[in-house]
MARPAVEX-172074 format. One record per atom (N, C-alpha, C): x, y, z; chain; residue number from 1. Coordinates in steps of 0.1 Angstrom, whole numbers, always signed. Example, Ala and Ser with C-alpha at 12.3 -4.5 7.8 and 13.67 -1.06 7.14 Angstrom:
((+132; -57; +78); A; 1),
((+123; -45; +78); A; 1),
((+132; -33; +78); A; 1),
((+128; -22; +71); A; 2),
((+137; -11; +71); A; 2),
((+129; +0; +79); A; 2),
This chain:
((+886; +1239; +1031); A; 1),
((+887; +1226; +1024); A; 1),
((+873; +1220; +1023); A; 1),
((+871; +1213; +1012); A; 2),
((+858; +1207; +1010); A; 2),
((+855; +1197; +1020); A; 2),
((+842; +1195; +1023); A; 3),
((+838; +1185; +1033); A; 3),
((+836; +1171; +1026); A; 3),
((+834; +1171; +1014); A; 4),
((+832; +1158; +1007); A; 4),
((+846; +1153; +1003); A; 4),
((+850; +1141; +1008); A; 5),
((+863; +1136; +1004); A; 5),
((+861; +1122; +998); A; 5),
((+867; +1120; +987); A; 6),
((+865; +1108; +979); A; 6),
((+877; +1106; +970); A; 6),
((+879; +1094; +965); A; 7),
((+890; +1092; +956); A; 7),
((+884; +1093; +941); A; 7),
((+872; +1095; +940); A; 8),
((+865; +1097; +927); A; 8),
((+865; +1111; +923); A; 8),
((+865; +1114; +910); A; 9),
((+864; +1128; +906); A; 9),
((+851; +1135; +912); A; 9),
((+853; +1147; +916); A; 10),
((+843; +1155; +923); A; 10),
((+845; +1169; +919); A; 10),
((+834; +1177; +917); A; 11),
((+836; +1191; +914); A; 11),
((+844; +1199; +923); A; 11),
((+844; +1195; +936); A; 12),
((+851; +1203; +946); A; 12),
((+866; +1202; +946); A; 12),
((+871; +1191; +941); A; 13),
((+886; +1189; +940); A; 13),
((+890; +1179; +929); A; 13),
((+903; +1179; +927); A; 14),
((+908; +1170; +916); A; 14),
((+920; +1162; +922); A; 14),
((+920; +1149; +919); A; 15),
((+931; +1141; +923); A; 15),
((+939; +1138; +911); A; 15),
((+952; +1140; +913); A; 16),
((+962; +1138; +902); A; 16),
((+972; +1128; +907); A; 16),
((+975; +1119; +898); A; 17),
((+985; +1108; +901); A; 17),
((+997; +1110; +891); A; 17),
((+1009; +1111; +896); A; 18),
((+1021; +1113; +888); A; 18),
((+1030; +1101; +890); A; 18),
((+1037; +1097; +879); A; 19),
((+1048; +1087; +879); A; 19),
((+1060; +1094; +872); A; 19),
((+1070; +1097; +880); A; 20),
((+1082; +1103; +874); A; 20),
((+1093; +1092; +873); A; 20),
((+1103; +1094; +865); A; 21),
((+1114; +1084; +865); A; 21),
((+1121; +1083; +878); A; 21),
((+1122; +1094; +886); A; 22),
((+1129; +1094; +898); A; 22),
((+1125; +1106; +906); A; 22),
((+1129; +1107; +919); A; 23),
((+1125; +1118; +927); A; 23),
((+1131; +1131; +922); A; 23),
((+1143; +1130; +917); A; 24),
((+1150; +1142; +912); A; 24),
((+1142; +1149; +901); A; 24),
((+1136; +1142; +892); A; 25),
((+1127; +1147; +882); A; 25),
((+1115; +1154; +888); A; 25),
((+1109; +1147; +898); A; 26),
((+1097; +1152; +904); A; 26),
((+1101; +1166; +911); A; 26),
((+1112; +1166; +918); A; 27),
((+1116; +1178; +925); A; 27),
((+1119; +1190; +915); A; 27),
((+1125; +1186; +904); A; 28),
((+1128; +1196; +894); A; 28),
((+1115; +1202; +888); A; 28),
((+1105; +1194; +884); A; 29),
((+1093; +1199; +878); A; 29),
((+1083; +1204; +888); A; 29),
((+1083; +1200; +900); A; 30),
((+1074; +1205; +910); A; 30),
((+1081; +1213; +921); A; 30),
((+1091; +1220; +917); A; 31),
((+1098; +1228; +927); A; 31),
((+1090; +1238; +935); A; 31),
((+1078; +1242; +930); A; 32),
((+1070; +1251; +937); A; 32),
((+1064; +1245; +950); A; 32),
((+1064; +1231; +951); A; 33),
((+1059; +1224; +962); A; 33),
((+1070; +1220; +972); A; 33),
((+1082; +1226; +971); A; 34),
((+1093; +1224; +980); A; 34),
((+1096; +1236; +989); A; 34),
((+1101; +1233; +1001); A; 35),
((+1105; +1244; +1009); A; 35),
((+1118; +1240; +1015); A; 35),
((+1126; +1250; +1020); A; 36),
((+1139; +1247; +1026); A; 36),
((+1139; +1248; +1041); A; 36),
((+1145; +1239; +1048); A; 37),
((+1145; +1240; +1062); A; 37),
((+1157; +1250; +1067); A; 37),
((+1159; +1250; +1080); A; 38),
((+1170; +1260; +1084); A; 38),
((+1184; +1256; +1079); A; 38),
((+1186; +1244; +1075); A; 39),
((+1199; +1240; +1069); A; 39),
((+1199; +1241; +1054); A; 39),
((+1188; +1247; +1048); A; 40),
((+1186; +1248; +1034); A; 40),
((+1184; +1235; +1027); A; 40),
((+1179; +1225; +1034); A; 41),
((+1176; +1212; +1028); A; 41),
((+1162; +1212; +1023); A; 41),
((+1159; +1209; +1010); A; 42),
((+1146; +1209; +1005); A; 42),
((+1137; +1198; +1010); A; 42),
((+1124; +1201; +1013); A; 43),
((+1115; +1191; +1017); A; 43),
((+1102; +1194; +1009); A; 43),
((+1094; +1183; +1008); A; 44),
((+1081; +1185; +1001); A; 44),
((+1071; +1192; +1011); A; 44),
((+1064; +1202; +1005); A; 45),
((+1053; +1209; +1013); A; 45),
((+1041; +1200; +1010); A; 45),
((+1036; +1194; +1021); A; 46),
((+1025; +1184; +1018); A; 46),
((+1011; +1190; +1019); A; 46),
((+1010; +1203; +1023); A; 47),
((+997; +1209; +1023); A; 47),
((+998; +1224; +1021); A; 47),
((+988; +1230; +1015); A; 48),
((+987; +1244; +1013); A; 48),
((+972; +1248; +1014); A; 48),
((+969; +1261; +1011); A; 49),
((+955; +1265; +1012); A; 49),
((+946; +1258; +1002); A; 49),
((+952; +1254; +991); A; 50),
((+943; +1248; +980); A; 50),
((+949; +1235; +974); A; 50),
((+957; +1228; +982); A; 51),
((+963; +1215; +977); A; 51),
((+968; +1207; +989); A; 51),
((+969; +1194; +986); A; 52),
((+975; +1184; +995); A; 52),
((+984; +1176; +986); A; 52),
((+996; +1173; +991); A; 53),
((+1006; +1165; +983); A; 53),
((+1010; +1153; +991); A; 53),
((+1011; +1142; +984); A; 54),
((+1015; +1129; +990); A; 54),
((+1027; +1124; +982); A; 54),
((+1040; +1126; +987); A; 55),
((+1051; +1121; +980); A; 55),
((+1053; +1106; +983); A; 55),
((+1046; +1097; +974); A; 56),
((+1046; +1083; +977); A; 56),
((+1059; +1076; +975); A; 56),
((+1066; +1080; +965); A; 57),
((+1079; +1073; +962); A; 57),
((+1077; +1060; +954); A; 57),
((+1086; +1051; +956); A; 58),
((+1085; +1038; +949); A; 58),
((+1073; +1030; +954); A; 58),
((+1067; +1023; +945); A; 59),
((+1055; +1014; +948); A; 59),
((+1059; +1000; +944); A; 59),
((+1052; +990; +950); A; 60),
((+1053; +976; +946); A; 60),
((+1039; +970; +945); A; 60),
((+1038; +960; +937); A; 61),
((+1025; +953; +935); A; 61),
((+1027; +938; +935); A; 61),
((+1017; +931; +939); A; 62),
((+1017; +917; +939); A; 62),
((+1019; +911; +925); A; 62),
((+1027; +901; +924); A; 63),
((+1030; +894; +911); A; 63),
((+1019; +884; +909); A; 63),
((+1011; +881; +919); A; 64),
((+1001; +870; +918); A; 64),
((+1007; +857; +922); A; 64),
((+1020; +856; +925); A; 65),
((+1027; +844; +929); A; 65),
((+1028; +845; +944); A; 65),
((+1031; +833; +950); A; 66),
((+1033; +833; +965); A; 66),
((+1046; +825; +967); A; 66),
((+1052; +827; +979); A; 67),
((+1063; +820; +984); A; 67),
((+1061; +816; +998); A; 67),
((+1068; +805; +1003); A; 68),
((+1066; +801; +1016); A; 68),
((+1079; +806; +1024); A; 68),
((+1076; +813; +1035); A; 69),
((+1087; +818; +1043); A; 69),
((+1085; +813; +1057); A; 69),
((+1094; +805; +1062); A; 70),
((+1092; +800; +1076); A; 70),
((+1079; +793; +1078); A; 70),
((+1075; +786; +1068); A; 71),
((+1062; +778; +1068); A; 71),
((+1050; +786; +1066); A; 71),
((+1051; +799; +1062); A; 72),
((+1039; +808; +1060); A; 72),
((+1039; +812; +1045); A; 72),
((+1028; +810; +1039); A; 73),
((+1027; +814; +1025); A; 73),
((+1024; +829; +1024); A; 73),
((+1032; +836; +1016); A; 74),
((+1031; +850; +1015); A; 74),
((+1031; +854; +1000); A; 74),
((+1024; +865; +997); A; 75),
((+1025; +870; +983); A; 75),
((+1038; +876; +979); A; 75),
((+1042; +874; +967); A; 76),
((+1054; +880; +962); A; 76),
((+1051; +893; +955); A; 76),
((+1059; +903; +959); A; 77),
((+1058; +917; +954); A; 77),
((+1070; +920; +945); A; 77),
((+1067; +929; +935); A; 78),
((+1078; +934; +926); A; 78),
((+1076; +949; +925); A; 78),
((+1087; +956; +924); A; 79),
((+1087; +970; +922); A; 79),
((+1080; +975; +909); A; 79),
((+1072; +985; +910); A; 80),
((+1066; +991; +898); A; 80),
((+1076; +1002; +893); A; 80),
((+1076; +1005; +880); A; 81),
((+1085; +1015; +875); A; 81),
((+1081; +1029; +881); A; 81),
((+1092; +1037; +883); A; 82),
((+1089; +1051; +886); A; 82),
((+1089; +1055; +900); A; 82),
((+1088; +1068; +902); A; 83),
((+1087; +1074; +915); A; 83),
((+1074; +1081; +916); A; 83),
((+1065; +1078; +925); A; 84),
((+1051; +1083; +925); A; 84),
((+1048; +1094; +935); A; 84),
((+1038; +1102; +931); A; 85),
((+1034; +1114; +939); A; 85),
((+1019; +1116; +936); A; 85),
((+1011; +1118; +946); A; 86),
((+997; +1122; +944); A; 86),
((+995; +1136; +948); A; 86),
((+987; +1143; +941); A; 87),
((+984; +1157; +943); A; 87),
((+969; +1159; +943); A; 87),
((+963; +1165; +953); A; 88),
((+949; +1168; +954); A; 88),
((+948; +1183; +954); A; 88),
((+940; +1189; +944); A; 89),
((+938; +1203; +943); A; 89),
((+924; +1207; +945); A; 89),
((+921; +1219; +949); A; 90),
((+907; +1224; +950); A; 90),
((+908; +1239; +948); A; 90),
((+896; +1245; +947); A; 91),
((+895; +1259; +945); A; 91),
((+902; +1263; +932); A; 91),
((+910; +1274; +933); A; 92),
((+916; +1280; +921); A; 92),
((+930; +1274; +918); A; 92),
((+934; +1264; +925); A; 93),
((+947; +1258; +923); A; 93),
((+948; +1252; +909); A; 93),
((+959; +1255; +903); A; 94),
((+962; +1250; +889); A; 94),
((+973; +1240; +890); A; 94),
((+971; +1228; +885); A; 95),
((+981; +1218; +885); A; 95),
((+993; +1223; +877); A; 95),
((+1005; +1219; +880); A; 96),
((+1017; +1224; +873); A; 96),
((+1018; +1218; +859); A; 96),
((+1017; +1227; +849); A; 97),
((+1017; +1222; +835); A; 97),
((+1030; +1215; +831); A; 97),
((+1041; +1219; +838); A; 98),
((+1054; +1212; +834); A; 98),
((+1054; +1198; +837); A; 98),
((+1046; +1193; +846); A; 99),
((+1046; +1179; +850); A; 99),
((+1035; +1171; +843); A; 99),
((+1027; +1177; +834); A; 100),
((+1016; +1170; +827); A; 100),
((+1020; +1157; +820); A; 100),
((+1032; +1157; +815); A; 101),
((+1036; +1145; +808); A; 101),
((+1038; +1133; +817); A; 101),
((+1038; +1135; +830); A; 102),
((+1040; +1124; +839); A; 102),
((+1027; +1120; +847); A; 102),
((+1016; +1125; +842); A; 103),
((+1003; +1121; +848); A; 103),
((+1000; +1107; +844); A; 103),
((+994; +1099; +853); A; 104),
((+990; +1086; +850); A; 104),
((+976; +1084; +856); A; 104),
((+969; +1073; +851); A; 105),
((+956; +1070; +856); A; 105),
((+957; +1056; +861); A; 105),
((+961; +1054; +874); A; 106),
((+962; +1040; +879); A; 106),
((+948; +1034; +882); A; 106),
((+946; +1022; +878); A; 107),
((+933; +1015; +879); A; 107),
((+935; +1002; +886); A; 107),
((+932; +1001; +899); A; 108),
((+928; +1012; +908); A; 108),
((+941; +1018; +914); A; 108),
((+940; +1030; +919); A; 109),
((+952; +1036; +926); A; 109),
((+956; +1027; +938); A; 109),
((+969; +1026; +940); A; 110),
((+974; +1018; +951); A; 110),
((+974; +1026; +964); A; 110),
((+974; +1039; +963); A; 111),
((+974; +1048; +975); A; 111),
((+965; +1059; +972); A; 111),
((+955; +1061; +981); A; 112),
((+945; +1071; +979); A; 112),
((+944; +1080; +991); A; 112),
((+936; +1091; +990); A; 113),
((+934; +1100; +1001); A; 113),
((+924; +1093; +1011); A; 113),
((+925; +1096; +1024); A; 114),
((+916; +1091; +1034); A; 114),
((+902; +1097; +1032); A; 114),
((+892; +1090; +1035); A; 115),
((+879; +1096; +1034); A; 115),
((+872; +1099; +1047); A; 115),
């Protein structure tokens, strides 16, 4: 695995951000990243020799408004559309072409890889 870790493009790896309509669509298009446990239940494979996968799921973002709850002012959050997944690849790993239509470029990303 590369020693340089960043959320910015780097020659050693590529960060891909996906927004699917739902998890079922993500599982269908990214089936190569699933494994079955002893009960044959599918789970996301979150790491491999040349990739790391973060099944984020639903995301929320601040609306810019606040509300007071028990005397404390708090930001109001609203769900963002879609079901989200981050994929980091390096080496010879090829991103799955079937999922290309679901690539997004969040600015800034709400969830990134640790550095």
